C-alpha positions as CSV (number, residue, x, y, z in Angstrom):
1,X,22.0,-38.4,-24.9
2,X,18.9,-36.1,-23.3
3,X,19.1,-32.4,-24.7
4,X,18.8,-29.9,-21.6
5,X,15.5,-28.5,-21.0
6,X,14.9,-25.3,-22.4
7,X,15.3,-22.9,-19.5
8,X,13.5,-20.0,-21.1
9,X,10.5,-21.6,-19.2
10,X,10.5,-21.0,-15.6
11,X,8.2,-23.2,-13.4
12,X,6.9,-21.3,-10.3
13,X,6.7,-23.7,-7.2
14,X,3.8,-21.7,-5.8
15,X,3.1,-24.6,-3.3
16,X,2.9,-24.4,0.7
17,X,6.1,-26.3,1.6
18,X,9.5,-27.8,0.2
19,X,8.0,-31.6,0.5
20,X,5.3,-30.5,-2.0
21,X,7.8,-28.3,-4.2
22,X,10.1,-31.7,-4.5
23,X,6.9,-33.6,-5.3
24,X,6.4,-31.2,-8.3
25,X,9.7,-31.2,-9.7
26,X,10.1,-34.9,-9.4
27,X,6.8,-35.1,-11.4
28,X,8.1,-32.9,-13.9
29,X,11.6,-34.3,-14.1
30,X,13.8,-33.4,-17.0
31,X,11.2,-31.5,-18.9
32,X,12.1,-28.4,-17.0
33,X,15.5,-27.0,-15.4
34,X,14.5,-23.7,-14.1
35,X,12.3,-22.9,-11.2
36,X,11.2,-20.2,-9.2
37,X,10.9,-20.3,-5.5
38,X,8.9,-17.4,-4.0
39,X,7.9,-15.6,-0.6
40,X,5.0,-17.7,-0.1
41,X,7.1,-20.7,0.6
42,X,9.7,-18.8,2.6
43,X,8.5,-20.2,6.2
44,X,7.8,-23.9,4.4
45,X,11.5,-24.3,3.7
46,X,11.7,-22.2,0.6
47,X,15.3,-21.4,1.1
48,X,16.1,-25.1,1.7
49,X,14.3,-26.1,-1.6
50,X,16.3,-23.4,-3.5
51,X,19.6,-24.7,-2.3
52,X,18.6,-28.4,-3.0
53,X,17.1,-27.5,-6.6
54,X,20.5,-25.9,-7.4
55,X,23.3,-27.7,-5.5
56,X,22.0,-31.2,-5.4
57,X,19.6,-31.6,-8.9
58,X,21.6,-29.3,-11.0
59,X,18.6,-26.9,-11.5
60,X,18.9,-23.1,-12.2
61,X,16.8,-21.2,-9.5
62,X,14.9,-18.0,-9.4
63,X,14.6,-16.8,-6.0
64,X,11.6,-14.2,-6.1
65,X,11.8,-12.2,-2.6
66,X,10.6,-8.8,-3.8
67,X,13.0,-7.2,-1.4
68,X,12.1,-3.6,-0.3
69,X,13.5,-1.7,2.4
70,X,16.0,1.2,3.6
71,X,19.2,0.6,1.7
72,X,21.3,-0.9,4.2
73,X,19.2,-3.5,4.9
74,X,18.4,-4.5,1.2
75,X,22.2,-4.4,0.7
76,X,22.6,-7.2,3.7
77,X,19.6,-9.3,2.9
78,X,21.3,-9.6,-0.8
79,X,24.5,-10.0,0.4
80,X,23.3,-13.0,2.7
81,X,21.0,-14.5,0.0
82,X,23.4,-14.2,-2.8
83,X,25.9,-16.8,-1.3
84,X,23.2,-19.3,-2.0
85,X,24.8,-18.8,-5.5
86,X,21.1,-19.1,-7.1
87,X,20.5,-17.5,-10.7
88,X,17.9,-14.8,-10.1
89,X,16.9,-12.6,-7.0
90,X,13.9,-10.0,-7.3
91,X,14.2,-6.5,-5.4
92,X,11.6,-3.7,-6.0
93,X,12.6,-1.8,-8.7
94,X,12.8,1.6,-7.1
95,X,16.2,2.9,-8.0
96,X,17.8,3.2,-4.5
97,X,16.6,-0.3,-4.0
98,X,18.2,-1.6,-7.1
99,X,21.5,0.3,-6.1
100,X,21.6,-1.2,-2.6
101,X,20.8,-4.4,-4.1
102,X,23.7,-4.2,-6.7
103,X,26.0,-3.1,-4.0
104,X,25.2,-6.2,-2.0
105,X,25.7,-8.7,-4.7
106,X,29.6,-7.9,-4.4
107,X,30.3,-9.4,-7.6
108,X,28.3,-12.6,-7.1
109,X,26.9,-14.7,-10.4
110,X,23.2,-14.1,-8.9
111,X,21.5,-11.8,-11.2
112,X,19.5,-8.9,-9.8
113,X,16.0,-8.5,-11.3
114,X,14.0,-5.4,-10.3
115,X,10.1,-5.7,-10.3
116,X,8.5,-2.7,-12.3
117,X,4.6,-3.0,-11.7
118,X,3.5,-6.2,-10.5
119,X,1.2,-8.0,-13.6
120,X,-1.7,-8.2,-11.0
121,X,-1.9,-4.3,-11.0
122,X,-4.1,-2.2,-13.2
123,X,-4.2,1.7,-13.5
124,X,-7.0,1.6,-10.6
125,X,-4.6,-0.2,-8.3
126,X,-2.2,2.5,-9.0
127,X,-4.5,5.0,-8.6
128,X,-5.6,3.8,-4.9
129,X,-1.9,3.4,-4.1
130,X,-1.3,7.0,-4.6
131,X,1.0,6.3,-7.8
132,X,1.1,9.2,-10.3
133,X,-1.5,9.4,-13.1
134,X,-0.4,8.2,-16.3
135,X,-0.5,5.4,-18.9
136,X,0.3,2.2,-16.6
137,X,2.6,1.0,-19.9
138,X,4.5,4.0,-20.0
139,X,5.1,4.2,-16.2
140,X,6.2,0.8,-16.2
141,X,9.0,1.1,-19.1
142,X,10.2,4.5,-17.4
143,X,10.8,2.0,-14.2
144,X,12.5,-0.4,-16.2
145,X,15.0,2.4,-17.5
146,X,15.8,3.6,-14.0
147,X,16.1,0.2,-12.6
148,X,18.7,-0.5,-15.7
149,X,20.5,2.9,-14.4
150,X,20.6,2.0,-11.2
151,X,22.4,-1.4,-11.7
152,X,19.7,-4.0,-12.2
153,X,20.9,-7.3,-14.4
154,X,17.3,-7.6,-15.7
155,X,13.6,-6.3,-14.9
156,X,10.3,-8.2,-14.5
157,X,7.6,-7.0,-16.5
158,X,4.3,-7.7,-17.4
159,X,4.4,-9.3,-21.4
160,X,2.6,-6.1,-22.5
161,X,5.3,-4.0,-21.7
162,X,8.1,-6.6,-23.1
163,X,8.5,-4.9,-26.4
164,X,9.1,-1.3,-25.3
165,X,11.3,-2.0,-22.5
166,X,13.7,-4.3,-25.1
167,X,13.8,-1.3,-27.2
168,X,14.9,0.8,-24.5
169,X,18.8,1.8,-25.1
170,X,19.6,0.8,-21.6
171,X,18.2,-2.6,-22.1
172,X,21.4,-3.9,-24.2
173,X,22.6,-7.1,-22.4
174,X,19.9,-7.1,-19.8
175,X,17.4,-9.9,-19.2
176,X,13.8,-9.4,-19.5
177,X,11.7,-11.9,-17.3
178,X,7.9,-12.2,-17.8
179,X,5.2,-13.5,-15.2
180,X,1.6,-13.2,-16.2
181,X,2.0,-16.0,-18.9
182,X,-1.1,-18.3,-19.7
183,X,-1.0,-20.6,-22.6
184,X,-4.1,-20.6,-25.0
185,X,-7.0,-21.3,-23.2
186,X,-5.7,-21.1,-19.5
187,X,-7.5,-19.1,-16.7
188,X,-6.1,-16.1,-16.0
189,X,-6.7,-16.1,-12.3
190,X,-5.3,-12.9,-10.6
191,X,-3.2,-11.9,-13.4
192,X,-4.5,-8.7,-15.1
193,X,-1.8,-8.2,-17.8
194,X,-1.1,-11.6,-19.7
195,X,-0.1,-12.7,-22.8
196,X,0.9,-16.5,-24.6
197,X,4.2,-18.0,-24.1
198,X,5.0,-17.4,-27.8
199,X,4.1,-13.6,-27.7
200,X,6.1,-12.8,-24.4
201,X,9.2,-14.4,-25.9
202,X,8.6,-12.4,-29.3
203,X,8.1,-9.4,-27.8
204,X,11.7,-9.5,-26.4
205,X,11.6,-11.8,-23.3
206,X,14.4,-13.8,-22.0
207,X,12.3,-15.9,-20.0
208,X,8.5,-16.4,-19.3
209,X,7.2,-17.4,-15.6
210,X,4.3,-20.2,-15.4
211,X,2.8,-20.9,-12.1
212,X,-0.8,-22.3,-12.1
213,X,-1.0,-23.8,-15.6
214,X,1.7,-26.3,-14.5
215,X,1.6,-27.0,-10.8
216,X,-2.5,-27.4,-10.9
217,X,-2.7,-29.4,-14.0
218,X,-3.4,-33.6,-13.3
219,X,0.0,-33.9,-15.3
220,X,2.3,-31.1,-14.6
221,X,5.3,-32.9,-16.9
222,X,2.8,-33.0,-19.8
223,X,1.6,-29.3,-19.1
224,X,4.9,-27.7,-19.1
225,X,5.9,-29.7,-22.6
226,X,2.9,-28.1,-24.1
227,X,4.3,-24.6,-23.0
228,X,7.3,-25.6,-24.1
229,X,6.1,-26.7,-27.8
230,X,4.5,-23.1,-27.8
231,X,7.9,-21.5,-27.5
232,X,9.5,-20.0,-30.9
233,X,12.8,-20.8,-32.0
234,X,15.6,-19.0,-30.0
235,X,16.4,-15.7,-31.5
236,X,20.2,-15.7,-32.9
237,X,23.0,-14.4,-30.9
């Protein structure tokens, strides 16, 4: 009997459309059980792919929409999207957005993850966006605490802040999901705050998200298996 794949690894299907997404999933096979479908595939059948992965292929699915709007609109969007019975859905981590998302969820199983600070940003980007002065890591941790207080089931954060967020009292029982993961020797791409899979999980992340190092590989299945081989043993409990 084949053991289920380690769902701590989430592979990002950052390809243009559902056809390429399904091809990638089929090439990876049973090595991966959890996939992320993001905004870039929305017009290429992303919702249909997410539904097929979940309902027909038995995969776990992270719908990465990073919703941001007025409360009523976020609430309505979350209410509609959680009807797909997916596992994770992202919203931006502003407390009023998180509260609206929690209201829209209405007891469904989908877990709402709040984005703290995008892993592609650094302090210079925050300055350009008129975000208050201060250490980027401290701001990220504070945003995480506020998101938890507003009702988020978890947060999306750089692996650099995972340990500090895990130490928050508000983080008890909450999820930490870290993009910006690069196996040893992989190119950083457009990510500025990165870590290896092992370090992110050891620092308190529950799941890591890996995109290019898998889908750009000549053998995506082997690339995913190599990443799984880097993961530390699961924490007790």
